[in-house]
N, C-alpha and C positions, 0 to 999 in steps of 0.2 A: 565786616565782622562788627558784630556789638558788643557795645562796651557797658559788660555788666555794673562795671563800679559806678555807674552814673542813672541806676536806676531810681524812680523818684522814691520821696521820704514814702508818699503815702503806699506804693507796690511793696516797696522792704514790708511796709508795717503790714499789709495783707497776709506777704508771705510770712513773716514773724509768729503772725497770729496761729499759724498752722503746722508749726514744726513745735517736735519735742524739746526737751532742755539741751540733750546733747546735739541736736540738731542744730539749737540756737547756737551753741559754743562754736560749733564749727565753721557755721555762717558769719559769724563776730571777726573770727581767726583768717575770714578769706579774704580782706580787702579792709584797709582803715576808713572807707567811707560808709561802707556796712557797720563795721565797729562802732561809729559815730552815730549813725541812724539809729541805731537801737539803744545807744546810751542816753540819748538828749531827746527821742520822741518817746511817749509813754504808750504801750501795746497791752492787750489783755497778757496777763501773766502765762506762761504754758500751762497745760493741763498736768493735773495731778498725775504722778506716774508711781511706780513702787520705787520702795526706797532704795539707796546703795548703801553696802557695807564699808565703811572706811578701813582698811587693811595697816597693817605696820609695815613699814619699808623703810632703808637706812638710805634714803634718798633727803638733802637734806632740804632741799627748796619744792620738790614733788609729793604730792599726797596721792595713794593709791584708792581707789573707789570702787567695786565690784557691783556691777548692775545684774539683778536677778533677770529682769526682763531681757536684756542683751547679750546675757550669760560671756560677759567680758568685763575688764578691768579697766578703767577710765583715768587716766595719769594728770591731774590737773597742778600746773604751777602756782604754789602761794608765796604770798611776803614772808618777809622776817618778823620775829624770829622763827629759825629752823623748823619746820614743820616735823622731823622724824624728833624732835626735841622736847614737843608739847605732847602732852596727855588729853584727852578731851573728856571733860567729867558732864558734858550735856549738849544735847542737839536738839534746837526747837526751830520751827518756822524757817528752816534754811539754812540755819546760823549753827556755827559751832562755838561751843564757850569752853577756850583754851589756858591750859596752864603751862608754862614754858620751864625750862631747866633750872633758870633763874626764881620759879614761883611767881613769875608776872603772868595775869590773869588777861586774857582779852574775848572779845565775840569777835568771830571769823565767819566771813560769807566765802567757802574756797571759790567758789564759782566766780565771784565778782571781784575776788580780792579786798575786799572793803573790809577793816577790822577797826573793832572799839577799844580803847582801853577800859579797864576795871580797876575800881581801887583797889591798894595795896594791901596785902594781906598783914601787913603790919599795922593796917587800922583795928583788927580785930582785937579784942581783949586777951591780954597778958601773951602777946605776939611780939618777939623782939628780935631782930638780926645782930648775931654776935660778928664783929668785923676783926680780920688783922692785918697787917702789913701785907699780903700776897694777894690777897684775893677781895674783891667788892663786898661781896656773900661768904661768908664761911659756915656760918651754923646759926641755926635758930633758936631761940629760948621759948619755951612753951609752957603756958598754965600759971596757975599760980605756984606751982612746984618747982616752976622755972626747970622743967625737963630741957635736956639739950638734944635737937634735930639734927643731925645733918643735912647738907641741902640734898644729897639723895634721899634720905628718908623721908624729910618733908617733901619732897616733890610727888611720892611715891605714895604716902601713907597719910596724908594729913586732909587732902583734897576727895570729897567723894561723890557729891550729883549736884549740878546746878540748873535751875530752868526759868526760862523768861516765861511773863505774862501775855508777849506779841513781840513780834519783829521789830526792829529800830525802825521808826519811821522817818518821814521827811523831817518831824520836830523830835526826832530823838525819845518818845517817849516809851517806856520800858521799866518793868520791874524785874528783878532779877533775886530768887531764894538760892540760897546755897546750903549743904551738908557740909560741914565740915569735923575736922579734928577726931582724934580716938575716941571722944565721947559722942560723936556724932550730933552735935550740937546744930542750929540753925542761925543763920544771917542773912539779909537782906541790904539790897542798895538799888537806888532807885537811879534812870539816866541823869547824868551828870552829876552823881554824888562823887565825892572826894575819897570818902571813908564806909567801910561794912559799918550797920547798925545790926549788934548781937540782940536776937532773941531770948528774953529769959524763959528758960524751961526746966523742967526735972529730967525731961525725957530724952533719951537718943533715938535717933529716926532713921529706919530704912529707908525709905523715900519718897520725893515731894514731886506733887505734878500742878499744874495748872488746868482749872475747869471751871467753865462758867463763872467768870472773872473773881474765882478764888484760888488760892492756893490749898492744897490737901495735902497732908503727912501722915504716914503711916510709923508711930514708935515700936521701938522692939518691946514694950507691953502690952502690945496688941492695942492700942488706943490708935481711933483715925480722927484728925480734927481738920477742921477748914478754916481759915487763915485770911482776913480780908484786909487791905489798907485801910487805913483809920487815920486820917492827916498825917503824924510822922511816925507812926509805927502800924505796927501789922498786930490786929488782936484775933483773937482764935475763940472756937466754940469746940465742944467734942461733938463728934458724930456720931460715932460707936467703940463700944469698950467690949464687944462680947465676941471676938476672934478666940475662937478655941485654943488652949493652950499647946494641945497638940500640935499648933500649925507655928508657935513664936518661935520655934527655933529654925525655921525655914527662912528662906531669903522673901519678904516680902514685897511686892509692887502694886501700886495703884494705877489705874487704867479710865479712863473715859471711855465709857460704850457707845454705839454706835447712836444710843437714843439718849446721848447725855447722862445718862444713869453714871453711877460710881462704881467699878468693878477692883475686885483684889484677886491677887493672883498670889499663890503659896508654891515657891520653887524648891523641891526637895534634892539633894544630890546623895548620889550611891558615891561607893568607895571605888578609887581610884589609886593606880600605881604611884602616881605623885599629888595629885591635886584630885579633891572629889568632882563628880561630872554629873550633871544634870540628869536625873533618872523620872522625875514625875512632875506636873504642872495641876495644881488644883485650881479651880477658878471659882469665884464667888461674885455673887451680885448683891447690892445692897439695897434691900427693900426701904421703899422711904418711907410707908407708911408705920413702921412698928422699928424702923431702923437697925433691923436685922441683917445679917448675911445668909443669904441663901445658896446653896453648891448650885453650880454650873454645868451640865453634862456634855453639850455640845455648843459651839461657837456659828452652827449652823452653814449660812454662805458666808460667812466673815474668815477672814484671815488676821491675826494678830502678831505683831511685832515686837517685841520685847527686849530687854536689857539693852547694855550699851547704853542707857543713860538717854534712851527715848522709846516710848510703848504708842503705840497707835495701831487702831484695828481699819483695816481696807477691804471695801466689797469685793470676793475673790470675782463674781460674775464679771466685772468691772476691768480686772487684772487677768487675762488669761494664765499667765505666767506664774500664778500664784495656786497654791493647794488651799481650798476651801478647807475649813474645820479644823485649821493647824495655828499651833505657834512657833515662829522664827523666831529665835532667840541668838543669845551671842552673850558672854560672859562680860560681865562688867566690875567685879569685884576686885577692885586696884590692889586689895592686899595679895591675893591669888597671883594675879598676871604680874606684880611687882617680883615677888619672888621666884617665879617659875616661868622664864620668858620663853623657853624652850619645849616646854610641856603641850600636847597636845590640846589646842584650843576648845572650849566648850563652846560651840557652836554647831547648831541644827537645827531640825523642823520636826515639832512635837504633833503627832495627829492624835486629836482628843479620843476620837472613836476607839483607834487601834491601843492607844497607850505607847506606840513604838515611836522610836526616835529616830532620822534617817537624815544623813547628810546632806546640804546644801548641792543641788546641781550645779557640776563645774566650778565650784569654789576651791577646793583642794586644800592642803595645810597650810597655814601661816604660822609666824608667829603669834606670842601672846602679849608683848609687850610694843609699843603702846595699845593697850587694849582697842579690841573694834568697836565700832559705835556704827548703828543705824544711823543714816543722812538721808533727808528728805530733800533732793536738791531743789533750791529756788535762786532766781535772779534779782529777787527784790534787793 
């Protein structure tokens, strides 16, 4: 009988390059020699697949991911701190940006188990720990007014979104920008930094993304700005400030279009029995000539994934499991999810043509906390 554990590296490489990410995970788990072969030999990364939705669960060491393509849940073991006590404030390049119940921040690739600590929240301006004799962290003192936040409140309402410039590579090179605090301010850190650097601006921000080597933000006042690393700082320029006042009260998202243009999504919420639920999306594209927002009526053969601190277009023709000209969305408003754990989740599929919202097939109902996030799996 053949000993499959003794296949050569070259043969294993050929097999690896044909597999999907779930199959790669299964193959690595089959035996130690196969796992080592994939760990130490470089292969082509598995082809891009439709995202997984990270779901809330009370298992301390296992993360649950729902695959739209496979219509099933994958259970992935994760390192400490306990994954059930973390919130995800970002999902980029196959990595999650997490905050644990002590407000410690990490980059985590749940499929490889690799994680990278991020600077302490106490390196932000006017953030201090209040200690007592019972617990290492009891409360936080926030802002010039020295408001006192319990650790429970800090964990749920202080962190809003973070985005990476790139996946951490062998050299550890990346920049991360975060929206934080009740005033929705900006801060950034680079790989290896021991402290966050606060960005001084009068604006509060809906969203931040990384696109074409720059960070872009959408402010509550309707201004879109580009931010570019410059030495030890990040400098900005105003791209557009003509967002209609009728949309300023909506949740705003920035997205990179398939042709590398900047798009803006306005998310309207209708009244619900406990919390407001999404009722409509309006889509705009930035005209690069006159820097005006033009309304978009159709996404054509594209599918947009939105919310959960990850936004991305995919061509529906390459992913038959996806519905074209639709927006797959999930709720990433931490303030709502933090209070209403057991309310119906604001997750679904919005059809740009019919303006109707449908549930995601085979997903079922899940808790609101921790909030669900889109995750594009990667073995990097």
